[in-house]
C-alpha positions in Angstrom: -0.1 0.1 0.0 1.3 3.4 -1.0 1.9 6.0 1.7 -0.7 9.0 1.1 -0.6 12.6 2.8 -3.4 13.1 5.3 -4.9 16.5 5.2 -6.4 17.7 8.6 -8.7 20.5 7.9 -9.6 23.2 10.4 -11.8 26.4 9.5 -11.0 29.0 11.8 -13.7 31.1 10.5 -16.3 28.6 12.0 -15.1 28.5 15.5 -17.4 29.5 18.2 -17.3 29.5 22.1 -20.3 28.9 24.3 -21.0 29.8 28.1 -19.3 26.8 29.3 -16.0 28.0 27.2 -16.3 24.9 25.1 -15.1 25.4 21.5 -16.5 24.0 18.4 -15.7 24.4 14.8 -15.1 22.7 11.5 -12.4 19.9 11.8 -12.2 16.6 9.3 -9.6 14.6 7.6 -9.2 14.7 3.6 -7.1 12.7 0.9 -7.2 11.8 -2.5 -10.6 13.7 -2.9 -12.3 11.9 0.2 -13.5 13.5 3.4 -14.0 12.2 7.0 -16.5 12.2 8.8 -17.6 14.7 6.1 -16.2 18.1 4.5 -17.3 20.9 6.9 -17.9 18.6 10.0 -18.2 20.8 13.0 -17.4 19.2 16.3 -15.6 20.1 19.9 -12.3 20.9 18.1 -10.1 21.6 21.0 -11.3 18.5 22.9 -10.9 16.5 19.8 -7.3 17.9 19.0 -6.4 17.1 22.7 -7.4 13.6 22.2 -5.7 13.3 19.2 -2.3 14.7 20.7 -2.7 11.9 23.4 -3.2 9.1 20.9 -0.3 10.0 18.9 1.9 10.7 21.8 1.0 6.9 22.8 1.5 5.7 19.0 5.1 7.4 18.8 6.3 6.5 22.5 5.3 2.9 22.0 8.2 0.8 20.8 5.8 -1.8 19.9 4.5 -2.2 16.3 0.9 -3.2 16.1 -0.1 -0.9 18.7 -3.6 0.6 18.2 -4.9 4.1 19.0 -8.1 5.7 18.1 -8.4 9.4 16.8 -12.2 10.1 18.1 -14.6 12.7 17.4 -17.1 13.8 19.9 -20.3 14.1 17.8 -21.5 10.6 16.2 -19.9 7.3 16.4 -17.0 8.2 14.3 -13.4 7.5 14.7 -10.0 7.0 13.0 -8.1 3.9 14.2 -4.6 3.8 13.9 -2.3 1.0 13.7 1.4 1.5 14.2 3.1 -0.7 11.3 6.6 0.4 11.9 8.5 3.4 13.6 7.3 5.8 10.8 4.3 4.2 9.3 0.6 4.1 10.5 -2.1 2.6 8.9 -5.3 4.6 9.3 -8.8 3.3 9.1 -11.7 5.6 9.0 -14.5 4.1 10.6 -18.6 4.8 11.5 -19.6 2.3 14.6 -23.0 0.9 14.4 -24.6 -1.3 16.9 -22.8 -4.6 16.7 -20.7 -3.7 13.7 -18.2 -1.2 12.2 -18.4 0.3 8.7 -14.7 1.0 7.5 -15.1 3.9 4.8 -11.8 3.8 3.6 -8.2 2.6 4.6 -4.8 4.4 4.0 -1.3 4.3 5.3 0.8 7.7 6.1 4.0 8.7 7.5 3.7 9.1 11.3 6.0 12.0 11.2 3.9 13.6 8.6 0.9 13.1 10.4 2.5 14.5 13.5 3.6 17.7 11.3 0.4 18.2 10.0 -1.3 17.9 13.6 1.0 20.2 15.0 0.7 22.7 12.2 -3.1 23.0 12.5 -3.0 23.0 16.2 -0.5 25.9 16.2 -3.0 27.7 13.8 -5.9 27.0 16.0 -4.0 28.0 19.5 -2.6 31.2 17.7 -6.1 32.2 16.6 -7.9 31.3 20.1 -5.0 33.3 21.9 -5.9 36.3 19.5 -9.7 35.9 20.4 -8.8 36.2 24.1 -10.6 32.9 24.9 -9.4 30.9 27.8 -10.3 27.5 29.1 -8.7 24.3 30.7 -9.4 22.3 27.7 -7.3 25.3 25.9 -4.4 25.0 28.5 -4.4 21.2 28.2 -4.2 21.2 24.4 -1.4 23.7 24.6 0.5 21.5 27.0 0.1 18.4 24.7 0.9 20.2 21.8 4.3 21.1 23.2 5.0 17.6 24.4 4.3 16.2 20.8 6.6 18.9 19.5 9.6 17.8 21.5 
């Protein structure tokens, strides 16, 4: 299977914050004309990126091939399951869970380091935008902490 470049799409113009300081905005994956969960997907962007940082840190820090981590979305039974194939290759399965089964929309392999760079870049863009809006929350602080750890 050839390696592909995965794009992580974030639209800063769609960001909003509620009275509990929870931030939502568009976030979705794309590659080769495919989108997951769908183009324009709106979700709890800061919480999700925090989860994704934790999952990627766990994958990178594991010396064991075959380890599995999930890159979840909050809304809906949607996730990307990542299987560590080697030190720098991850297989990603884009999944919708249903009662008693899972539907795999597509599967691809990508470079872990490339995926990491994309995640760090998009998160930096988000954090810079949030700082400019003067939004603050524990979720934002946690994401900043994990962003720094992953970037080391």
